[in-house]
C-alpha atoms as one frame of an Amber mdcrd trajectory, in Angstrom:
protein
 -16.352  94.586 -22.572 -15.608  92.573 -19.451 -18.246  91.379 -17.058 -16.938
  93.707 -14.374 -18.851  96.470 -16.182 -22.119  94.635 -15.708 -24.683  95.507
 -13.105 -27.843  93.739 -12.030 -31.211  95.426 -11.613 -31.984  95.489  -7.899
 -35.507  94.131  -8.454 -34.247  90.790  -9.828 -35.033  87.972  -7.376 -32.381
  85.512  -6.315 -34.464  82.678  -7.720 -37.268  82.923 -10.271 -40.666  81.367
  -9.407 -41.804  78.098 -10.980 -41.104  78.235 -14.736 -44.330  76.324 -15.456
 -46.334  79.369 -14.405 -44.858  81.308 -17.328 -45.686  78.852 -20.109 -49.047
  80.491 -20.887 -47.399  83.834 -21.563 -44.605  82.229 -23.578 -46.952  80.113
 -25.687 -49.426  82.940 -26.349 -46.595  85.144 -27.574 -45.182  82.327 -29.745
 -48.556  81.639 -31.374 -48.984  85.282 -32.341 -45.408  85.574 -33.624 -45.810
  82.567 -35.915 -49.262  83.763 -36.970 -47.761  87.032 -38.160 -44.865  85.311
 -39.942 -47.156  82.883 -41.756 -49.632  85.579 -42.703 -47.095  88.076 -44.031
 -43.903  86.423 -45.230 -45.399  83.378 -46.963 -46.831  85.555 -49.718 -44.513
  88.559 -49.749 -42.022  87.028 -52.199 -44.873  86.314 -54.644 -46.076  89.908
 -54.346 -42.583  91.272 -54.975 -41.939  88.881 -57.861 -45.235  88.587 -59.715
 -46.984  91.880 -58.863 -44.174  94.414 -58.449 -41.882  92.727 -60.997 -38.607
  92.290 -59.092 -36.133  89.613 -60.201 -35.734  86.428 -58.163 -32.465  87.688
 -56.663 -34.074  91.033 -55.853 -36.962  89.333 -54.077 -34.509  87.554 -51.760
 -33.330  90.950 -50.543 -36.502  91.354 -48.445 -35.037  88.668 -46.179 -31.331
  89.370 -46.668 -31.032  93.073 -45.857 -33.411  93.012 -42.863 -31.692  89.929
 -41.448 -28.268  91.544 -41.737 -29.616  94.521 -39.772 -31.229  92.113 -37.318
 -27.976  90.292 -36.578 -25.967  93.498 -36.321 -28.542  94.806 -33.856 -28.442
  91.609 -31.798 -24.647  91.404 -31.764 -23.593  95.025 -31.398 -26.435  96.574
 -29.422 -29.174  94.498 -27.839 -27.158  91.414 -26.882 -24.659  93.551 -25.005
 -27.408  95.644 -23.408 -29.324  92.534 -22.371 -26.213  91.076 -20.724 -25.226
  94.320 -19.070 -28.630  95.093 -17.540 -29.875  91.473 -17.456 -33.247  92.479
 -18.924 -35.281  90.446 -21.395 -39.018  91.130 -21.234 -38.738  94.897 -21.621
 -36.667  94.502 -24.784 -39.231  92.120 -26.287 -42.156  94.455 -25.567 -40.421
  97.553 -26.942 -39.296  95.629 -30.014 -42.748  94.267 -30.876 -44.588  97.559
 -30.363 -42.053  99.513 -32.435 -41.991  96.955 -35.246 -45.778  96.953 -35.407
 -45.917 100.706 -35.941 -43.161 100.447 -38.533 -45.030  97.787 -40.528 -47.995
 100.067 -41.137 -45.627 102.896 -42.083 -43.972 100.641 -44.685 -47.331  99.950
 -46.359 -48.094 103.649 -46.580 -44.638 104.495 -47.934 -44.697 101.817 -50.645
 -48.122 103.003 -51.868 -46.673 106.458 -52.443 -44.351 105.048 -55.147 -45.687
 105.034 -58.709 -42.935 102.769 -60.017 -43.603  99.126 -58.984 -39.922  98.191
 -58.638 -39.275 101.276 -56.504 -42.245 100.288 -54.333 -40.667  96.865 -53.881
 -37.412  98.402 -52.703 -39.314 100.642 -50.288 -40.747  97.480 -48.700 -37.293
  95.868 -48.560 -35.608  98.912 -47.024 -38.518  99.550 -44.688 -38.378  95.995
 -43.367 -34.636  96.458 -42.827 -35.333  99.414 -40.527 -38.037  97.448 -38.686
 -35.630  94.567 -38.092 -33.514  96.780 -35.852 -36.446  96.674 -33.418 -37.278
  93.011 -34.004 -33.658  92.143 -33.268 -34.243  93.547 -29.787 -37.102  91.086
 -29.341 -35.292  88.111 -30.927 -32.190  88.135 -28.739 -34.129  88.799 -25.541
 -36.469  85.894 -26.312 -33.579  83.455 -26.807 -31.956  84.503 -23.543 -35.228
  84.471 -21.588 -35.960  80.807 -22.396 -32.552  79.839 -21.028 -33.130  82.021
 -17.963 -36.408  80.310 -17.121 -35.651  76.670 -17.902 -32.899  74.217 -17.070
 -30.873  72.448 -19.759 -32.883  69.240 -19.328 -36.151  71.140 -19.884 -35.219
  73.295 -22.884 -35.720  70.829 -25.739 -39.162  69.861 -24.414 -40.208  73.473
 -23.858 -38.881  74.612 -27.235 -40.713  71.748 -28.909 -44.002  72.639 -27.242
 -43.603  76.303 -28.112 -42.842  75.431 -31.740 -45.844  73.113 -31.818 -48.173
  75.850 -30.597 -46.390  78.253 -32.938 -47.314  75.857 -35.739 -50.977  76.383
 -34.858 -50.517  80.138 -35.170 -48.549  79.709 -38.395 -51.279  77.528 -39.870
 -53.944  80.126 -39.098 -51.763  82.924 -40.470 -50.996  81.103 -43.721 -54.656
  80.224 -44.220 -55.858  83.788 -43.631 -53.014  85.183 -45.737 -53.980  82.875
 -48.612 -57.544  84.166 -48.452 -56.576  87.825 -48.261 -53.792  87.747 -50.885
 -56.392  87.885 -53.669 -59.267  89.233 -51.578 -60.906  85.786 -51.240 -60.928
  85.423 -55.008 -62.869  88.644 -55.543 -59.850  90.792 -56.411 -56.451  90.544
 -58.101 -53.405  88.589 -56.896 -51.529  90.892 -54.521 -54.633  92.744 -53.338
 -53.958  91.919 -49.683 -50.576  93.660 -49.752 -51.458  96.457 -52.155 -54.488
  97.595 -50.165 -52.869  96.997 -46.796 -54.948  94.233 -45.192 -51.942  91.961
 -44.623 -49.847  94.850 -43.298 -52.575  95.947 -40.863 -53.282  92.468 -39.485
 -49.543  91.854 -39.015 -49.324  95.117 -37.062 -52.265  94.138 -34.849 -50.715
  90.731 -34.142 -47.471  92.355 -32.974 -49.232  94.769 -30.684 -51.459  92.078
 -29.191 -48.446  89.774 -28.729 -47.024  92.230 -26.200 -49.933  91.569 -23.807
 -48.990  87.971 -22.792 -45.504  89.207 -21.987 -46.929  90.946 -18.929 -47.246
  87.464 -17.392 -43.503  86.883 -17.693 -40.659  87.955 -15.378 -38.020  90.408
 -16.532 -35.519  87.543 -16.754 -31.776  87.684 -16.319 -29.481  85.728 -14.023
 -29.179  86.524 -10.354 -25.419  86.172  -9.982 -22.530  86.973 -12.302 -18.779
  86.483 -11.892 -16.767  89.574 -11.113 -14.730  89.232 -14.297 -14.622  86.858
 -17.216 -11.079  87.340 -18.479  -9.474  84.844 -16.094 -12.054  82.088 -16.566
 -11.910  82.539 -20.343  -8.274  81.379 -20.296  -8.784  78.080 -18.515  -8.415
  74.895 -20.620 -12.068  73.981 -20.069 -13.246  77.430 -21.168 -11.064  77.380
 -24.284 -12.269  73.879 -25.149 -15.876  74.973 -24.740 -15.312  77.968 -27.021
 -13.813  75.701 -29.679 -16.738  73.315 -29.458 -19.173  76.219 -29.721 -17.345
  77.488 -32.832 -17.536  74.068 -34.511 -21.217  73.882 -33.661 -21.831  77.353
 -35.139 -20.112  76.383 -38.395 -22.215  73.232 -38.688 -25.443  75.126 -37.996
 -24.499  77.811 -40.520 -24.329  75.217 -43.315 -27.466  73.419 -42.144 -29.570
  76.560 -41.795 -28.247  78.241 -44.926 -28.992  75.080 -46.884 -32.488  74.268
 -45.672 -33.661  77.881 -45.480 -32.152  79.100 -48.768 -35.354  78.015 -50.514
 -37.704  79.813 -48.089 -38.159  82.771 -50.436 -38.114  80.885 -53.735 -40.303
  77.864 -52.937 -43.629  79.793 -53.090 -42.475  81.248 -56.416 -41.566  77.769
 -57.663 -44.920  76.272 -56.728 -46.890  79.124 -58.333 -44.972  79.059 -61.648
 -47.429  78.970 -64.544 -45.099  76.564 -66.353 -44.850  74.321 -63.294 -47.409
  73.335 -60.669 -49.253  76.670 -61.065 -50.952  76.523 -57.660 -53.020  79.508
 -56.518 -52.612  81.274 -53.176 -55.120  79.032 -51.403 -53.579  75.806 -52.682
 -50.183  77.201 -51.661 -51.523  77.751 -48.153 -52.616  74.090 -47.956 -49.166
  72.882 -49.063 -47.273  75.073 -46.616 -49.686  74.247 -43.819 -48.765  70.592
 -44.226 -45.405  71.770 -42.903 -47.204  73.534 -40.050 -49.101  70.332 -39.216
 -45.806  68.464 -38.889 -44.519  71.212 -36.586 -47.572  70.819 -34.365 -47.294
  67.034 -34.146 -43.553  66.716 -33.634 -43.275  69.804 -31.477 -45.010  67.860
 -28.708 -42.968  64.719 -29.395 -39.476  66.187 -29.743 -38.884  66.301 -25.977
 -39.490  62.555 -25.643 -37.513  61.800 -28.801 -34.478  63.776 -27.630 -34.632
  62.213 -24.161 -34.468  58.774 -25.734 -31.953  59.360 -28.534 -30.050  62.464
 -27.284 -30.081  65.934 -28.841 -27.005  65.516 -31.029 -28.271  62.311 -32.638
 -31.697  63.848 -33.169 -30.122  66.900 -34.789 -28.162  64.718 -37.225 -31.211
  62.611 -38.102 -33.395  65.685 -38.639 -30.746  67.259 -40.865 -30.666  64.093
 -42.998 -34.464  64.254 -43.166 -34.250  67.873 -44.334 -31.889  66.838 -47.150
 -34.355  64.130 -48.194 -37.242  66.603 -48.229 -35.291  69.050 -50.408 -34.440
  66.344 -52.933 -38.092  65.265 -53.028 -39.213  68.852 -53.635 -36.773  69.334
 -56.508 -37.610  66.025 -58.197 -41.365  65.975 -57.544 -43.589  65.274 -60.539
 -46.908  65.468 -58.685 -48.536  67.388 -55.857 -48.731  64.410 -53.427 -44.938
  64.299 -53.405 -44.878  68.054 -52.789 -47.191  67.596 -49.797 -45.024  64.784
 -48.456 -41.897  66.912 -48.850 -43.587  69.756 -47.000 -44.519  67.465 -44.105
 -40.963  66.129 -43.864 -39.553  69.653 -43.917 -41.820  70.646 -41.033 -40.757
  67.573 -39.058 -37.080  68.309 -39.661 -37.477  72.022 -38.904 -38.989  71.583
 -35.461 -36.463  68.927 -34.377 -33.497  70.931 -35.692 -34.694  74.134 -34.042
 -35.415  72.577 -30.641 -32.327  70.368 -30.346 -29.903  72.937 -31.775 -31.133
  75.521 -29.264 -30.561  73.125 -26.378 -27.072  72.212 -27.588 -26.177  75.892
 -27.998 -27.538  76.814 -24.562 -25.358  74.120 -22.979 -22.241  75.679 -24.545
 -23.083  79.311 -23.721 -22.195  80.675 -20.242 -25.209  82.178 -18.479 -23.558
  85.579 -18.119 -22.973  85.860 -21.877 -26.297  84.627 -23.204 -27.146  87.910
 -24.906 -23.962  88.174 -26.958 -23.355  84.512 -27.765 -26.968  83.714 -28.589
 -26.750  86.538 -31.131 -24.067  84.499 -32.937 -26.180  81.343 -32.790 -29.224
  83.275 -34.001 -27.146  84.651 -36.877 -26.852  81.176 -38.400 -30.661  81.023
 -38.483 -31.802  84.553 -39.267 -29.247  85.233 -41.995 -30.083  81.935 -43.674
 -33.566  83.109 -44.642 -32.254  85.764 -46.992 -28.503  85.755 -47.448 -28.418
  82.167 -48.718 -31.146  83.020 -51.205 -29.364  86.158 -52.377 -25.955  84.492
 -52.746 -27.034  81.000 -53.817 -30.626  80.384 -54.904 -31.348  83.710 -56.586
 -28.199  83.862 -58.748 -28.590  80.206 -59.774 -32.163  80.774 -60.944 -31.574
  84.122 -62.665 -28.331  82.873 -64.218 -29.808  79.671 -65.650 -32.863  81.486
 -67.018 -30.566  84.063 -68.629 -28.666  81.268 -70.380 -31.838  79.721 -71.751
 -32.855  77.148 -69.146 -36.536  76.767 -68.311 -37.805  78.451 -65.163 -38.754
  75.073 -63.657 -35.258  73.631 -64.208 -33.670  76.779 -62.761 -35.692  76.548
 -59.551 -35.045  72.808 -59.262 -31.287  73.377 -59.603 -31.363  75.910 -56.756
 -33.188  73.415 -54.536 -30.641  70.679 -55.307 -27.857  73.146 -54.397 -29.642
  73.775 -51.075 -29.615  70.032 -50.377 -25.863  69.859 -51.010 -25.199  72.771
 -48.642 -27.261  71.105 -45.925 -25.308  67.881 -46.406 -22.068  69.758 -45.699
 -23.451  70.793 -42.314 -24.499  67.201 -41.651 -20.970  66.020 -42.433 -19.486
  68.509 -39.959 -21.849  67.290 -37.230 -20.915  63.687 -37.990 -17.176  64.387
 -38.251 -17.029  66.153 -34.901 -19.476  63.951 -33.016 -16.644  63.149 -30.591
 -16.208  66.813 -29.585 -18.875  66.538 -26.885 -21.210  69.172 -28.263 -24.112
  67.191 -26.903
């Protein structure tokens, strides 16, 4: 669809007011989003695996199927709609309110199943439906940040938002750890089975819509009459090629580092391994949150000194180191150190990669092209686990390997995949993606 089909809402001002006035609304929303993610998703894989009895590969489907729906929604529907109408805030609000209602409905539906495995698949399929609405929020959020801030500001702003998000994530993980077993008074999985974690997640989504009222609708004030001619210029073609190389690199990096997102809580709670309980797990994962908080405020200064591309490469190498430490750890202090390094790497990778992507994406196509960039991140949480980590673990256990060795092998494989992405970034460092 060419840009000549696009129209601008008449209420959009020629120039948005000071972006600093919007940071409160942005940060409040980010805190609540990360609170909900930490509260709900940190413990869901354990519930599916150890309470409902799904296999490791099956548990990864709760991230894979919803994320596939999410990316399809961003790419085929909401990204195009956002670009055509140049609206952002409205899509975020509708997405969060709808997803909140859907989350409570998923709890009710899964309790109606008498077969535990069937109940697990109801959760997986229900989350897939919800992701169609969350995808509306995700793509609009990515575009809105670029609308409000200049290229030189984006790494700093993203870092600060991630830092404050780390505060919300820490609170969510802590509360989720308490509620998972009813503060030690009930069985493991109580918080999901009886709905407390579902209900709090719903409330967080609904409340998160309130700070959005402080934000502008977003969008860009001027668009070219058509994009077909400019797309054929040498500079435009070169920029597309550089964006494609960058996407490939980020796909390997994100698929590698995030392929263990679903399995790492299972690994740490293995009775034959570290055997941590839900509260100890929350402390370990919140070490990662603490790193996000600290380096979220520092990443802007770091990138200004060393440049985004160099910071991205260094953080990717740090992520590889953290994965190797996690797989080879023989004691909990090493696990805590690995978690801190992963949090440090995560916040730097997320902030700098976003800035690099935003520099390569034309303003008029932020909705559609950010959906491709987001795909490398969102799909990595589940698809990499389903295609890589899950089959490695289930396959090795089937052939007689210990559960601990199987999980460790999957983590080593994640490190190798991340290294491939690092190599691509290094190999094409002369392609001016920074």
